GUNU-649911 format. One record per residue: x, y, z of N, C-alpha, C in turn. Coordinates in pm, whole numbers, plus 32768, in hexadecimal, padded with zeros to 4 digits. Example, Ala and Ser with C-alpha at 12.3 -4.5 7.8 and 13.67 -1.06 7.14 Angstrom:
85277DC7830C84CE7E3E830C85287EB6830C;85057F1F82C485577F9682CA850A80038313;
***
This chain:
805C7F9080167FEA7FFE7FFA805A808C7FF9;802780D87FBB807281687FC1801581C87FF3;803E820A80477FED825D80A5801F82F680AC;7FCD8343807A7FFD83CC80777F92842E80C6;7FB184A181207F6384E981577F778584812C;7EFF85B580E87F01863A80A77EC6868F80FA;7EF38708812A7EA0876981777E6D87BA80FD;7DD287D2810B7D96881A80B67D7488AC80D1;7D5B88C381527D578955816B7D2A8956820D;7D2589D082307CD589F982B57C8F8A6282B2;7C3A8A59831F7BDB8AE083437BD38B0A83CE;7B838B8184327BBE8BA684C67B688BBF8537;7B958BAE85847B1B8BC485ED7B208C2F8643;7AB28C5886497AA38CD486B77A668C5B8740;7A558CBD87937A288C73880779A88C2187FF;79A28B9E883F79278B48883C78BE8BAD887C;784F8B73887277D98BA188A777D08B768933;77C28BC5898677AA8BA98A3377298B778A42;77238AEB8A6B769A8AB78A9A76478B018AED;76878B4B8B4E76368B978BBC76108C0C8B86;76248C3C8AFD75F98CAD8AD975708C7F8A6E;75588C088A7074F18BDA8A1B74868BBB8A82;73F68BE48A4473808BBC8AB573518B3F8A9B;73468B028A1973298A818A0F735C8A0F8A56;731789B08A807349893A8ACD739888DE8A56;737488DC89E973B78895898173C588E8890F;743788E188CB74418942883474A5890387EF;74968919876674E288D6870374FC894386AB;756D894886617599899F85DF75B48936858E;758C89338510759C88D884A375BA890F8421;761988D983D9763188EB835175CF8898830D;757588ED82BE750288A5828B753D8847821B;75A5887881CE75B28819815A760287998185;765587A081EF768E87288204764886EB8272;7606872482D475C086CC832A762D86D483B1;769C872083AB76F28712840776CA8781847C;76E28747850276AD87A48567772A88008583;770A88848596778B88E085927781890B8616;77028919867B771F892686F976A888DF8745;76B088B887BB76518854880E76508881888A;75ED889388CC75C288848964755B8833897B;759487E089AA7538875889D374E08738895C;752B873688DB74ED871A887574A386928871;74C88638889F748285AA889D742685828911;741B85DF897573B685D189CB732085D08991;72DC857589BE724A855B899071FA859E89E0;71B685F689857152865189C870CF86678975;7052869789A16FE086C489487008872088F5;6FC58733886D6FE7879A88266F71880287F7;6F0687DF88246E838834881F6E6C884B8784;6E3288B2875B6E1C88BE86C26E8B88C7864D;6EF188AE868D6F7388B586126F59881D85E6;6F0A87E2862C6EDA874785D56EA4875E854A;6E6287ED852B6E2987E684BB6E5C87FB8443;6EDF87FA84506F2E880483E76F3E877983A2;6F3D872083E76F278692839A6EB586768379;6E3F86AA83BB6DAC869683956D9E86CD82FE;6DEE874C83006DD9878F826E6E1387618212;6E90872082166EEE86E981BC6EC6866A817E;6E7F861D81E36E3785A881BE6DAF85B08166;6D50863281996CFA863D81436D37867680B7;6D8486C280BB6DAC86E880226DF686807FE1;6E35861C80266E7885C17FD26E0885377F95;6D9985227FF56D3784AB7FDB6CB384EF7FA6;6CA185727FC86C1D859D7FAF6C1A85ED7F29;6B9885F77EF86B75865D7E916B3C86CA7EC1;6B7687447E916B3E87B37ED36ABE87E97EA7;6A7787AD7E5369EF87C77E1E69A3875E7E62;69B687027ED3698386A87EF9690586E77F65;689C86AA7F62683486DC7FC8683F868C804B;686986E580BD686686A9813A67D486BF817C;67B0865B81B3671E864B81F3674086538286;670A86AA82E0673486AC836D66EC864983C8;674A85F383F966F78591846266DD85DC84DB;6670857E852D665D85BA85BB66E385CF8611;6753858685F767BD8585864B681685F2863C;680B861985AC686A868B857A6831870185B9;67AC870385A46754879985EC675E879E865E;677F873686BC678E872387566817876C878D;68708789873468FB87A0875168F78833879D;694E883A8805694D88AE88496997891D880D;698D89B5884969B88A1C88126A5389FC882E;6AB88A2B87B86A888A8A874F6A528A3586D5;69C98A5E86C069848A11864569398A7985EA;69268A19857468E88A80851568478A988526;680D8A35857E67748A4E8596672D89CD8550;676B8978851A671A892084B3669988E484FF;664988B0849D65D7888284BE65D087F9848A;659D879284BB6585871A847C654E870F83F0;658B86D98389654586BD8319656B873882B5;65AE87A682DD65BC881D82A9663A87EF8230;6658882581BB66B987F1814B670B8869813F;6789883C812867F088AB810B6842885D80B2;689A88CF8057690688817FFC69748874805A;69C58803802F6A4387F2807D6A9E885A8092;6AAF889880106B208910800F6B0B89838068;6A83899B806E6A4C8A0080DC6A7A89ED8174;6A4D896581976A6D893E82246B0689428229;6B6C893681DF6BE4892B81F06C1D89BE8214;6BD78A2581DE6BF38AA1820A6BB28ABD82A5;6B478A7882B26B118AA3834C6B768A4783A2;6BAD89D883726C1D898083D36C9289DA83F1;6CC18A0083866D4E8A50839C6D4B8AE183BB;6CE88B2F83976CE38BB583B26CA58BC4844C;6C2C8B8F844A6BFA8BAA84D66C088B428547;6C328AC085186C568A5C855F6BCB8A21859F;6B728A00853D6AEE89D785676AEB893A8580;6ABD891185F76AB78888861F6A58883285D8;69E3887085B569878823857E69AE880F84DE;69F6885684AF6A18886084346A7387E08426;6ADA87DE847A6B408778848B6B0A86DE8491;6A9B86D184C76A4B865884E36A0F8640845D;69C186918422697F868C83A869E1865D8344;6A5C868D83336ACF867B82D56AE085E982E9;6B0D85B783636B3E853F83876ACF84DD835C;6A5C84E3837969FB847D834C69EC848A82C2;69F48506827769F284F681DC6A5B84A58193;6ACA84B181D56B4B847381A26B6983F781D1;6B4983D382456B65834782836B0582F6829C;6A6B833882876A1182D082AA69D582D98347;6A39830183A96A1882FC841F6A8F83568470;6A80838384E76AF783CC851B6B5B837B8542;6B3482E9856E6B9D829985846BE9825D8513;6BBC824B84986BE8821884396C4D8289840B;6C26831A83ED6C75837F83D26CD883A38441;6CDF837F84C06D498369850C6DB9830884FE;6D86828E84BD6DD8823A84986E3A8266840C;6DF482B783C46E3682FE83466E88835B8376;6E7D83AC83DB6ECF840B84136F4583BB8448;6F38835384BC6FB3831284D96FF582C3846A;6FC1828E8409701A82518395706782BF834E;703B832F8336707683A182F7710283C7835A;70CC83D283B3714383F6841971B883A3842A;7195831E840D71F682BF841E724C82CE83A1;720082DF831F723F82E182AE729B834382A6;728F83C782EB72D8843282E473498440834D;734E83C283A073CB83AF83F973A583EA8482;7330840684A472FB8427852E730783B28598;734183B885F9735B833D864F7300834186C7;72E183B686F9729283AD8770720683F38766;71DC83DB87057142843C86F470CF83DF86F6;70658409872E6FEF83A8872D6F7D83EF871B;6F2783E986B06EBD8443869E6E3B83F586BB;6DE78438871C6D5A83EE871B6CFC844986E6;6D0484E886D36C90853786AE6CC885948630;6C8685A285E46CB5860E85766CAF869B8597;6C7F86B586036C7B873286276CE7875C8696;6D19870186F16D788733874A6D4F873A87BC;6CC2871C87F76C8F8721886F6CD386B188C1;6CEF86C389416D25865B89966CE085DE898D;6D17856789826CCB84F189786D43849A89A7;6D0E842289CE6D62839A8A066CFE833389D8;6D3E82C089AB6D01824689946D4981C689EB;6CFD81638A146D3F80FC8A566D4B808C89DE;6DD0806289D66DE17FF489756DBC7F7389B7;6DA57EFD89566D817E75898F6DDA7E5F89FD;6E657E7B89FB6EC17E358A496EB87E8A8ADA;6E5C7EE48ADE6E377F418B5C6E917FB08B5E;6EFF7FC28B056F4280468AF86EE380AF8AC6;6F06812D8B0F6EC181B08AE46F0282058A82;6ECE82218A216F1E827889A46ECE82F889B9;6F25837589AF6EF483F289976EF1842A8926;6EAA848688ED6EC184D1887F6F3E8528888E;6FB485248853702385598873708285468810;70FA85A088267153859A87B371C785DD8805;723785FB87AA72B5863087E272D786A3879C;731F871487B37321877C8768738B874386F1;73DF87048700742E86BC868C73B6868D863D;736B862D864E730C85E285F972BE864A85BA;728E86B38602722C871985DC7267877D8563;72E0879C8576732D87D2850973578796849E;735B86E98497735886AB842C72E1869583E8;727186B38419720386BA840071E18731839B;720687A083D3720B881A837D725988198307;72CB87F18329732B87E882BE72FA87808242;72B38723824B728686C981FC721A873F819C;71B5876B81EE714C87BF81BC717F88228169;71F0886F817B722788F08128729288B680CC;72C6884080D17336881F80737321878F801F;72EB8740806F72E586BD8019726F86887FE2;71EA86AD8024718486878000714686BB7F81;7100864F7F1370E786937E95708386EE7E9F;704C871D7F076FE987767F1E701387F07F78;70A188117F7C70E788667FD870A488F27F98;709889257F12708989927ED96FE189B97F1E;6F9B89637F116F0F896F7F466EFA897F7FE5;6F66893F80276F6F894880B96F9389DC80E1;6FFF8A05809970218A9180916FD38B048098;6F848AEF801E6F0F8B4680016EB48B588040;6E8A8ADF80896E298AE681056E5A8B34816D;6ED88B0A81906EF58B3F821A6F3B8BCB8207;6F568C0A81A76F6E8C8781936F098CD8817A;6E878CBA81496E0B8D0181426DE88D4E81CF;6DDE8DDD81B06DB28E3982256D208E1D824B;6CC48E2C81C36C3A8E1C81F36BEF8DC88173;6B878D7B81A96B3E8D2D81626AB88D258175;6A558D35810A69C48D3C8125698E8CC680D3;69258C86810468E08C0A80C4684E8C1180F3;67FA8BA580DD677B8B938102675D8AF580E5;67038ACD812B66F38A58811E66B98A2880A0;66A689988071668189877FE765EE89C67FC7;659289C2801E651A8A017FF1650D8A998014;65828AD0803F658C8B69805965248BA280C8;65148B3D813364C18B63819865138BC781F5;65A18B9E820565F58BED826166718C17821B;66968C97823A671D8CB3820267688CC98275;67FD8CBD8259686E8CB682CF68D48D168297;69308D3382DE69AE8D8082C76A148D5D8322;6A858D3A82F16AF88D0A83436B668D55832E;6BB28D7983B96C218DC983B56C8D8D6F83E8;6D0F8D8983AD6D718D4183D26DB78D74844A;6DB18D1C84AD6DDD8D3B854C6E7B8D138546;6ECC8D0984EF6F598CE684EE6F828D7084EA;6F988DC685576FC88E438547705E8E498509;70B08DEF852A71328DE6851B714B8E09848A;70DF8DF0842D70FE8E14839B711E8E8B8372;70FB8F0083D071128F6F83C671948FB98445;71B18F54847972218F9984E072AE8F7E84AF;72CE8F37844573678F138415737C8F04837D;73C98F5B833F73D48F4082BC74018EA78299;73B18E6B824B73C58DEE8207736C8D85824F;73178DB182B472B28D3C82EB72678D078294;725C8C90829272358C3D821871A98BEF8241;71878BC082A4711A8B7782DB71238B4E835F;70B48B28839F70A68B06843F70218AE08453;70228AAD84DE6F9A8A8C851D6FB58A9C8599;6F538AC685FC6F598AED86676EE58A7386B9;6F088A74873B6EB689FD877D6EB88A21880B;6E5289FA88506E418A1988D36DD589B2891D;6DFC896289826DA2891989E96DC389378A69;6D6989128ACF6D9A89308B5A6E1288DE8B7A;6E27884B8B396E8887FA8B576F0788248B15;6EF0883C8A8A6F6988658A326FA388F18A39;6F4C894B8A786F8789E28A7C6F9F8A1A89EB;6FDB8A8589DF6FD18AAF8953703F8A648910;701A8A60888770768A198841707B8A4887B5;70F98A368769710E8A6D86FD71668A228688;713D8A168613719489EF85BD71948A378531;720A8A61850C721C8ACB84A072988ABE844A;728F8AF383DD72E88AF6837C732E8B86833C;73A18B93831F73D08C1982F474378BF3827E;74318C43820974778C2981AC74B58CAA818F;752E8CA1818275858D26814976058D0680F5;76208D3B808A76938D01803E769E8C8D8012;76EA8C40802176EB8BAA801E76C28B598094;769A8BA4810676908B60818A75EF8B508196;75C88ADA81C6753D8AC481F575518A68826A;751E8AB482D775248A8D8377748E8A6C8382;748189F283E6740389DA8432741F89D784D8;73C58A1E851773BD8A0685A3735289C485D9;7359897E866072EF895E8697730089748721;728D89948761729389CA87EA722389738837;723B8939889F71D5890988F271DD892D898D;7161892889AA713F89708A3F719789EB8A63;717F8A458A0671BD8ABD8A0971668B2E8A5F;713A8B138AC570F98B688B2B70698B5A8B13;701E8B6F8B8E6F9F8B728B8E6F5B8C0C8BA4;6ED68BFF8BA36EA78CA28BAD6EE38CDA8C47;6EF98D658C376EE78DAE8BE56F768DD08B73;6FAE8D758B5570328D758B0870328D588A8E;6FC08D788A276F998D5789A770108D70895A;70718DCA896570BE8E31891D71528DCE892A;715B8D66898771DE8D3D899372268CFA8937;71C38CB088D271CF8C698860720C8CC287EB;71E08D3A87EF72148D96877E729D8DC587A4;72CE8DD2881A73568DFD885D73AA8D838843;73858D09885373E78C94882773FC8C7F87A1;73888C92875F737C8C8386CC73E58CE5868D;73F28D6A86B674518DCF867774DE8DB286A3;74E98D76872D75708D48875A75AE8CEB870C;755E8C7E86F7759B8C1586AB75B48C1E861E;754B8C6185DD756D8C7C855075F08CE2854B;75EB8D448584765D8D9D858576D28D4785AE;76E28CF1860B77588C8F85FF777A8C4C85A0;77298C26855F77328BD084D677678C2B847B;77358C998451775B8CF483F277E08D2F8401;78048D49848078918D94849178F58D258495;78D88CA284A779448C3684C679528BDC845B;79068BC5840F78F68B5783BB79038B8D831D;79558B5282C479478B77822A794C8AEA81E4;79128B10817278F58A95811D79778A9A80C0;799C8A0A80C67A2189E8807D79FF896A8031;7A2889657F9F7A2788F37F4D7AB288AD7F81;7A9B882D7F997B0087E37FBB7B3B87727F61;7AE8876F7EEA7B2086FF7E7C7B8987387E34;7BF786DB7E247C6E871C7DC77C6086A77D5E;7C8886CD7CFC7C8D867B7C857D25862D7C9D;7D3A85B27C7B7D9A85537C997DC685157C22;7E4A85217BF67E8A84E07B867ED084647BCA;7ECC83F27B897F1D83877BCC7F8183437B57;7FE283207B81804082DB7B3F801382497B1C;801D821F7AA57FF5818B7A8A802981347AFA;7FDF809F7B078016803C7B5480427FE07B0A;80B67FAB7B2180D77F2F7ADE808E7EBE7B0E;80827E497A95803C7DD17AB3808A7D607A8E;809C7D0F7B0680EE7C9F7B0680A97C437AB3;80F67BFE7A4C80B87B9679ED80497BC07992;805D7C3F797680127C6D791880247C557883;7FC77C4D78287FEB7C2277AB7FED7CC07756;80697CD8772880727D5376E680317D6B7644;7FF97DB676307FA27DC175A47FFD7D997536;808B7DC2754980D67DA574E581027D2274E0;80C47CCE753380F97C39751A81757C057568;81CD7C71759A823D7C4775C8823F7C28766E;82667BAB768E824C7B81771582B37BD4777C;83007C08774083797C4F779483677CE77798;83007CF1776B82D97D9F777682A37DB077EC;82B77E30783E82817E4D78BE81E27E6E7894;81867E3378E080EA7E6E78BD80D87EC0792A;80847F377909804F7F8679697FBC7FA17945;7F657FD179B27ED1800479957ED9808B79B8;7E9180EE79907E61816F79BB7DF4813F7A1F;7DF0819F7A837D7E81B57AFC7D5282297B15;7CDC822C7B407C9382A97B4F7C33829F7BB4;7BFD83067BDE7B90831B7C547B0282DC7C04;7ABB828B7C437A34827A7C1079D882F47BF9;797482E07B8F791E83467B7B78DE83567BDD;78A183E87C00784984097C6A785A84A97C80;781C84AE7CE477FF853D7D19788D85787D32;78D185C97CEA794E86107D2B7944868A7D5B;78CF86D47D4D78C287657D93789A875B7E19;78F287427E7878D587247F0578FF879F7F48;78C187E77FA178E088467FFE78C08838808E;78ED889980EC78CF8881816578D1891981B9;788C8917822378A589978277791D897F82DA;797489C282E279F489A4833F7A1D8A2D8385;7A518A0983EE7AA68A7984417B2C8A768422;7B688AF084447BEA8AFB84237C4C8A98848B;7C1C8A5684F47C6B8A03852D7C588964850C;7BFF896684B17BE788F284627C2C88D383E8;7C53886483B07C898840832A7C4D87C282E6;7C5C87C1826E7C2A874D82147CA5871781E8;7CAA8686821F7D26865081DA7CF985D9816E;7D4385C381067D4B856C80B27DA384F180C1;7D63847680E07DC7841380F87DBF83BB8065;7E168394802E7E1A83437FA17E5882B97FD7;7E12824E7FA67E4281CC7FD67E4981767F54;7E9981527F187EBE80FC7E9A7F0C807B7EAF;7EC9801A7E657F387F977E517FAA7FCA7E1A;800E7F6C7E2A80947FA57DE580AC7F6F7D78;805E7EF57D7080607EAE7CCC80007E5A7CD2;7FDA7E307C627F567DDC7C2D7F937D4D7C0C;7F307CF67BEE7F4B7C697BCB7EE97C437B69;7F247C327B057EC37C087A8E7E667B8D7AAA;7DFA7B747A7C7D967BE97A157D5C7C497A69;7D4A7CB17A2F7D117D357A707CA17D617A02;7C317D7A7A477BBE7DA479FB7BB67E3D79E6;7B7C7E7679A47B5D7F0279A87AED7F1D7A19;7B217F7C7A707AC27F9D7AE67AE87F637B5B;7B397F027B637B927E9D7BE27BA27F387C34;7B8C7F1E7CB77BB97F817D2E7C3F7F5B7D37;7C9A7FC97D537D2A7FC07D577D4580147DDD;7CE8806F7DF97D1F80AB7E787CAE81217E98;7CBE816A7EF57C5281D87F2A7C93825D7F33;7C4682B47F197C5E83457F367BEE83887FBD;7C26839F80307BDD83B4808D7BEA844A80AC;7B7B849580E57B7A8513811D7B4F852481A9;7BA9854681F77B86854982907B9485E582AB;7B2385F883197B34868883617B77866783E7;7BDD86BC84057C3086AD84887C17872B84D8;7BFE871285597BFB878785A37C5187548628;7C9087C1864F7CEB879086CC7C8B87748746;7CC1870B87737C9B86D387DD7C1D867F87B8;7BFF866B87417B6B861F87167B9D85B586D2;7B43855A86CA7B6484D8867C7B40851385CE;7B9584EA85777B6884FB85017B0F84CB84C9;7AC0850684617A3F84F2842C7A4D84C98394;7A41845183797A2C842B82D679C58480827F;79F984E3824C798C852781E2797484E3817C;79CC8495812779A1845180947A11840E807F;79E0838680477A46832E80137A2683007F7E;7A8883137F307A8482E47EA87ACA82697E76;7AB2821E7E147AF181AA7E037B5481C97D94;7BC1818B7D877C2581BA7D1E7C1B812A7CCA;7C0C81397C3C7BE680C37BED7C4A80B57B75;7C5880567B3D7CAD80337ABC7C4480527A53;7C8F809179E77C5980D0797F7C4E807A78F8;7C9E7FF779037C9C7F9878937CA27F1378DC;7C817EB678817C997E2F78877D277E037873;7D6A7DAB78C27DEA7D6C78AF7DDD7CEA78B0;7DF87C9778497DDD7C0678427E567BD878A2;7E527B4C78BB7EC87AF978EF7F2F7ACE7892;7F8C7ACD78A97FF07A8378527FFC79E17866;7FCD799A78007FBB790E7812801178CF77AB;8000784677AD805C77F5775D803F781376BD;7FB77817769B7F97783F76267FD078CF75F3;7FCE792F763E801579B8763080A379A17606;80DF795E766081697950765181A078FE75D3;8152787D75BB81807840754C815A788974C2;80EF78C474BF80F07928744E81637973742D;818D79B674B782027A207497828179CE7453;82A4794A74A1830178FE746C82E778D473D1;827778A773AB8266788A732C828578EB72C8;825D797872E8825B79ED728482EA7A277287;83397A1172FE83B17A5E730C84247A0772CD;841A798272F1848B793872E1847C78BE7271;83FE7895725583E5783771E583D178717159;8416784870EA83F1788D705D8367784D702B;
***
């Protein structure tokens, strides 16, 4: 094996966020593009998340529903507590309109009506929520309700499970909503709308919804977000900010109780400012030119068994435009590992090594960012008896 370490670059740190300066019991700042946690305060602590739940309800409705579907209100949906639209059993609405009710005003009855439309029942929709959470990498999230009202269930094993998440998982869900989902543009359009008016299908009632995410006007680049509050969860917030090539997501859980409604805005500004001032986007992929590798027992195209045979090698096809938000105290290191030689036969595309990119931070374990296979670019047959006999006949016999 041949091993080389090539420093790619560095970027610099100002002071870290002081945990004592944050009101939230749990907080996370995440690079939305890579999913990397840039700052965490109790980021893996399991806590209730109130109406921040509704970002998952919204994205599932966008992905699995038809915006022109007609939603008929059930008695269960109509019975939901405030904050609510004020639905009446049997009344009909377009799904699209209820999504604005859900995300702008955080109406609990709209959340249940949407869940029943998409999943068939609240329980089935909760299963969809949990499945999606697992698919996008959430490890400690458990959804029971589509609106975020505090809830618990007793499993067959006797275990009690609560409607809950972690700040890290919640940030991961928001990152999915704005970066990865096939419906990300629709999600952003809804959550950025200032005011929306609609009526039920028959036009019996008219409604106006106003966006309660005040942070959209508090900081340049504020992109999306959702507030939440219950007596158990306290004030919660999940939000996103995009500026230049940087997209950050924050999640705040248990960020004060009445009368401390504005604590979440203070924490949001502090975390986003820290991200903007300390992290810069860097493309870390570097083109690599490799020397050909010798192939033992290889059959030269010339037919000469004494000729040294080599094969060209290259990095496999794939996404080579890879970037990351990094601090000045961090560096990306490239590690190239290759076989010193090959033995025929060699097939085109055979793996002959790897190129790995690692993120290194002082005092922390390095993180593997990306791994590429290095492959042979051509086929090399083995030198066998027939090959050697043919050479002898052509060279030495008249």
